[in-house]
C-alpha positions, 0 to 999 in steps of 0.5 A, spaced: 562 472 229 556 477 229 553 480 224 556 475 219 561 468 218 568 468 215 567 464 210 576 461 211 583 463 211 585 464 205 592 465 203 595 471 199 601 470 197 604 476 192 610 475 187 612 481 184 641 474 190 686 459 203 691 456 203 696 455 210 702 459 211 708 454 210 713 455 216 720 458 214 725 453 214 731 451 218 738 456 216 742 450 215 737 446 213 737 444 205 733 448 201 726 444 199 722 446 194 715 446 196 710 439 194 704 445 194 708 448 187 710 441 185 702 439 185 698 440 178 692 444 179 686 441 177 680 447 177 674 441 178 674 434 179 672 434 173 679 434 170 680 428 172 676 424 167 679 420 163 681 422 155 678 417 150 682 417 143 678 410 141 672 408 135 668 402 136 666 399 129 663 394 127 664 390 119 659 388 115 659 379 117 658 378 109 665 379 108 668 373 107 672 370 112 679 369 109 679 377 107 677 379 114 684 381 117 686 383 110 680 388 109 680 390 117 687 393 116 687 397 110 680 399 111 682 401 117 689 404 116 685 408 111 681 411 115 686 413 120 686 408 125 691 403 128 689 397 125 696 393 129 693 396 136 684 394 134 682 389 139 675 386 140 669 388 143 667 382 148 660 381 146 658 384 139 661 379 133 664 384 128 666 390 133 673 393 133 675 398 138 681 402 134 685 407 137 686 413 131 693 416 130 697 421 133 693 428 131 687 425 128 680 427 131 676 420 133 670 424 131 673 424 124 675 417 123 669 415 125 665 419 120 670 415 115 668 408 117 661 409 118 661 411 110 664 405 108 659 400 105 663 393 108 661 397 115 654 397 119 657 402 123 663 406 126 662 411 133 667 415 137 668 411 145 667 417 149 667 417 157 661 414 162 660 416 169 656 411 173 650 417 177 652 422 181 648 424 188 650 429 193 650 426 200 646 433 202 640 430 207 635 433 204 636 431 196 631 424 196 626 431 196 628 435 190 625 431 185 625 437 180 632 435 180 632 427 180 624 423 180 623 417 181 617 417 183 618 418 190 614 420 196 615 428 198 614 430 205 612 438 202 606 441 206 602 437 203 605 430 201 605 427 194 608 422 189 611 425 183 612 421 176 618 417 176 623 421 170 620 428 170 626 432 171 630 436 169 636 430 168 640 432 174 644 427 176 646 425 168 648 432 167 652 431 173 657 426 170 659 431 166 660 437 170 657 440 177 658 447 175 664 452 176 665 458 181 667 461 175 661 461 173 658 468 173 650 468 176 646 473 178 639 474 182 635 479 181 630 478 187 628 480 194 635 479 195 639 473 199 641 471 206 649 473 207 649 466 212 646 460 211 651 455 211 648 452 204 650 458 201 656 462 203 661 458 199 658 460 192 655 467 194 660 472 191 658 480 195 664 484 191 658 486 186 652 485 190 647 490 190 640 494 192 635 498 188 629 497 194 629 504 198 627 504 205 622 507 209 625 514 209 626 514 201 633 512 201 637 507 197 643 503 201 646 499 196 649 494 201 642 492 204 642 487 200 639 482 205 633 478 204 627 480 209 623 476 204 625 469 203 624 469 196 630 471 194 634 466 198 629 460 195 631 462 188 638 463 190 638 455 193 635 453 187 641 455 183 646 454 187 645 452 193 652 448 196 652 440 194 654 434 196 656 439 203 652 434 208 647 439 209 640 440 206 640 441 199 644 442 193 641 448 187 642 445 180 650 446 181 653 444 186 658 449 185 657 457 182 659 465 183 652 468 184 651 475 186 645 478 189 641 484 186 635 486 190 629 490 187 624 486 192 622 489 199 619 485 205 612 484 201 616 480 196 614 488 191 617 492 187 616 497 182 618 495 174 623 501 174 627 498 179 626 491 176 630 494 170 636 497 174 637 491 177 637 486 170 641 492 167 645 492 173 646 485 174 646 483 166 654 487 167 656 483 172 654 476 169 653 471 164 646 469 166 641 473 169 635 469 173 629 474 174 623 470 179 620 477 177 615 481 173 608 484 173 602 487 169 605 489 162 605 497 162 611 499 158 616 494 156 621 499 154 626 500 160 626 491 161 628 492 154 633 497 154 636 494 160 636 486 157 638 489 150 645 493 152 647 486 155 647 481 149 652 476 151 648 474 158 641 471 158 636 472 162 631 467 165 624 470 166 618 466 169 612 467 166 608 469 172 602 465 176 596 468 174 594 461 169 594 467 164 596 466 156 601 471 156 601 471 148 593 475 149 596 478 156 603 480 155 608 480 162 613 484 163 619 482 162 618 475 160 615 478 154 621 483 152 622 481 144 629 480 144 633 473 143 637 473 150 631 472 153 629 465 156 621 465 160 620 459 163 613 457 166 611 451 171 610 443 171 608 440 177 612 432 179 606 429 174 610 433 168 602 437 168 603 445 167 602 447 173 596 451 175 597 457 176 602 458 170 602 462 165 603 460 159 605 462 151 606 458 145 609 464 142 612 468 149 613 462 154 619 458 151 620 452 156 617 449 162 621 447 169 619 443 175 616 449 179 611 446 184 613 444 192 620 446 191 624 444 197 630 450 198 634 455 202 630 461 206 632 466 211 631 464 218 625 467 221 624 467 228 618 470 232 619 475 237 612 477 239 606 473 239 600 476 243 595 470 245 587 472 243 583 469 248 577 470 252 576 473 259 570 468 260 564 475 261 558 475 257 560 479 252 567 475 252 573 480 251 580 479 249 584 478 255 589 482 256 588 487 251 587 494 253 581 498 248 581 505 247 576 508 248 573 504 254 566 502 252 559 499 256 560 492 256 556 492 249 560 495 245 568 495 242 573 490 242 569 483 243 572 476 242 570 471 237 572 464 235 571 460 228 568 455 227 575 452 226 577 454 232 581 460 231 580 466 235 580 472 234 578 480 236 572 483 234 570 491 232 562 492 229 562 500 231 558 506 227 562 512 227 556 517 230 554 523 228 558 531 227 564 531 223 572 530 224 575 523 226 572 516 231 577 512 232 579 506 236 584 502 238 585 495 242 593 494 245 596 486 245 598 485 253 605 486 254 612 490 251 618 486 248 624 487 246 626 484 238 631 479 236 634 479 230 633 485 224 627 487 218 622 485 223 615 485 220 608 484 223 604 479 220 596 477 221 590 475 218 584 480 219 577 480 215 575 488 214 569 491 213 570 498 211 566 503 206 568 503 199 569 511 200 575 510 204 574 514 209 574 508 214 581 506 215 586 501 220 593 500 221 598 498 226 601 503 231 608 501 235 611 505 241 619 504 244 622 505 252 622 512 252 618 514 246 611 515 249 609 517 242 606 512 238 608 511 230 604 507 224 608 502 222 610 503 214 605 499 209 600 497 215 595 503 213 588 498 209 583 501 207 578 495 203 572 490 204 575 483 204 568 479 202 568 476 209 574 473 207 581 473 212 586 474 208 593 476 210 595 484 214 602 485 215 607 492 217 614 493 217 617 494 224 624 494 222 625 500 226 623 497 231 631 493 230 635 495 237 629 497 241 626 494 247 619 495 251 615 494 245 607 494 245 603 494 238 596 497 237 591 496 232 588 503 230 581 504 227 578 511 224 573 513 221 569 519 219 563 522 223 557 523 219 551 521 216 550 516 211 557 513 214 556 506 214 558 502 220 565 498 220 567 491 222 574 489 223 577 482 226 584 480 227 586 473 229 594 470 229 598 476 230 605 475 231 612 480 229 617 476 226 624 477 225 630 475 222 635 472 225 641 468 224 641 461 222 643 455 225 649 451 224 644 447 219 640 453 216 634 453 214 629 449 208 623 451 206 618 449 200 614 453 195 612 453 188 611 459 182 614 460 176 618 463 180 621 457 182 621 453 175 626 458 172 632 458 178 632 451 176 632 453 167 637 459 170 641 453 173 641 449 166 645 455 163 651 456 168 652 448 168 652 450 161 657 454 162 661 450 167 662 445 160 663 452 155 665 457 158 665 460 151 658 460 150 654 466 147 647 468 150 643 465 144 647 459 144 646 457 151 638 458 149 639 455 144 642 449 147 636 448 151 630 450 147 633 444 142 633 438 147 627 439 151 622 433 153 616 433 148 610 433 153 601 432 151 601 437 157 606 442 153 603 441 147 601 450 144 602 451 151 610 453 150 614 454 145 618 448 145 612 443 147 617 440 153 620 441 159 628 442 160 632 436 160 640 438 163 643 432 161 641 432 153 642 440 152 650 439 155 650 434 150 648 439 145 654 443 146 660 442 144 668 441 149 671 448 147 678 447 144 684 450 146 684 454 140 677 457 139 675 464 140 673 466 147 665 469 146 666 476 148 664 477 155 659 480 159 658 488 158 663 492 163 660 496 167 662 504 165 667 506 170 664 511 174 667 517 177 670 518 184 668 522 189 670 521 195 675 519 199 676 514 206 682 517 211 681 511 216 688 509 219 691 502 221 685 503 227 678 506 229 679 506 236 672 504 240 671 505 248 667 498 251 660 498 249 660 503 244 654 502 238 657 507 234 664 508 230 667 514 226 668 512 219 672 518 217 671 521 210 672 526 205 668 529 200 672 532 194 666 534 190 666 541 188 661 542 184 655 540 188 652 543 195 652 537 197 654 529 198 650 524 199 653 519 202 653 512 204 659 509 209 658 502 210 663 498 215 663 490 213 668 484 215 670 479 211 669 471 213 674 466 210 673 459 214 675 454 210 677 457 203 677 464 199 672 462 193 668 460 201 669 468 204 662 472 206 661 479 208 658 480 214 655 487 216 658 491 222 654 497 220 651 502 215 649 509 215 647 514 210 648 522 210 648 528 207 654 532 207 657 539 204 661 539 199 668 539 201 667 536 208 672 533 211 671 529 218 667 523 221 660 519 218 657 516 225 655 510 223 651 505 228 654 498 229 648 492 228 647 488 234 651 483 230 658 487 230 656 489 238 656 482 240 663 480 236 667 485 239 664 484 246 668 478 244 674 479 239 678 486 241 680 487 234 676 486 229 679 487 222 675 490 217 673 494 210 670 501 211 666 501 203 663 509 202 658 510 196 655 517 194 651 519 188 651 526 184 643 526 182 641 520 180 648 518 177 652 513 182 658 514 184 664 510 185 665 506 191 671 506 195 674 502 200 679 501 205 682 497 211 683 498 218 681 494 226 676 496 230 680 496 237 676 496 243 679 500 249 
């Protein structure tokens, strides 16, 4: 390693979403009412639960035997029970099961009986059920839902403490969720093709707030290019009991994706506030596993305050800070519809990374080594770093520029742990201007998938004056120019440690003959010291289609604890849709399990117990007034029209489709337009449908434009059209005036290959 020893590898994680057709009857056949019309539809299996109208009562054993029957009859009759139908409870002398009079309340009858001096106790009989366990094969790993003290095969296997969990199994006897409960995930996006999520994704309101490399925001670009948002979504609502992977706290739920974080899992407080405001208008529960230093709480406060009947479940943060002393945005927003969550491990201890706060963090929930859904990342290119066998050893096959003498330039090195890397130690020299060095990886590649990025680990010794820097460059077939990968330029010292380094390579999607090289620059001149750069494990990874069984991974953080609690809130709404945000928060906070490890660390001093929270929530009566729904979005002005006919014709092998658009807004000089082609797929039932992106194009059109926008087809779209000559498609067009979005328009058409 030449001048110094590296101090190991440091992991850097930044944590800053149908009915079958009935054949026509024969003319001669008698009219038959379809059997389906005679079946009473039940929204969920929970509708099959028995109705119990009995009261259990135990009389005082001191009552004289000769008077017991007469006294019992008189007492029961006065209370509104049915004494003639009473029967003994086996094994409990003096206890009886008594039906109540028709129209009477079992709870009221029990209260009247319990108040009498000649009654030991009286309670309403309630339904019970056996424990409900899903058949998802990875369910035994989900200690946060059911902790039996099992060993969990995380990257570092561990054994928990039995009973330290959410109490989900008991809760599932009451409800396993509802497709009608709207939950929004404000995060890094969601992979739309994960087989363990698609049935619970509701894509109609999905929205992206992250700008692309060119600074423009495509509102439809909600695919997860990290993995954080997909993991969070799976914790809330991975489909339960489907024989795949994991289950969420809700087996069934309706999740909307709101993307505010990029491929690095980073974003801005402004985008987060936009996302929360948007989500609050479309969901009753919003999970926000996003946060940062306090800055100003004003934008977040206003976004949340605008939707008082939506519960915002917020991650407390992972800096081991006291949020009472170091406030965090948006955890510390002081509103009654904010619920901030710390993380515990499988033994019940506060996680060693978790923030806390006796007055600012409300509850704790499982957040260490949580397994959930993740995108499927494929490795498109991973050049080997090996020695050429010479002395000094050079990296075999890597091309250096300028060509150096054998004693200088890039060399091959290896750590004591056997990790190979390329190392450059150079002085910039005298004079003025820039001196630069490059090392190009051997060979070229053609990426498969989307959202490609480079991941590597580096150790840097660059001067503090910021006159020395390193970046990643790429070139593609047919373009001799080298381009800097966005976000890859760095100029800092890593204190002799290897740390994570990445670069956005989304621009190489659909290209071929891609080449990569590392570029290092330094200003020349007296007083500018030498530089040292080491690069190991460079790899290009792209999001590729999910395998049949889906992809899963373990993650830790308060980001993993918050969705456990968001899932709890959704279960409460599944039982009683009339709950307000404040009632949900109260039910969750008032039923936590006290834990010594959380005393003085969170407001409640306890962990969330969904079974207890559900028991605290009343079943809605048919006469109750529904809660005020989430504030609807303000209608937006329409500035576009679509003129697609019944078909859009494509030639074989076409890579683009023409989306006909009219810009009707004559009040501006131009229209900023996004045109998207989407295909709806509903494999089994309408609630299992999902949207497949066929292509998206951002364009600026003159006011009054009446013409077509050429939309590049995705690789997946081209593959679909190669197999199917006709593809039913939805054309979606959206625009904005200044910063204000306009109402989107949609039209059905068919892509026809001829």
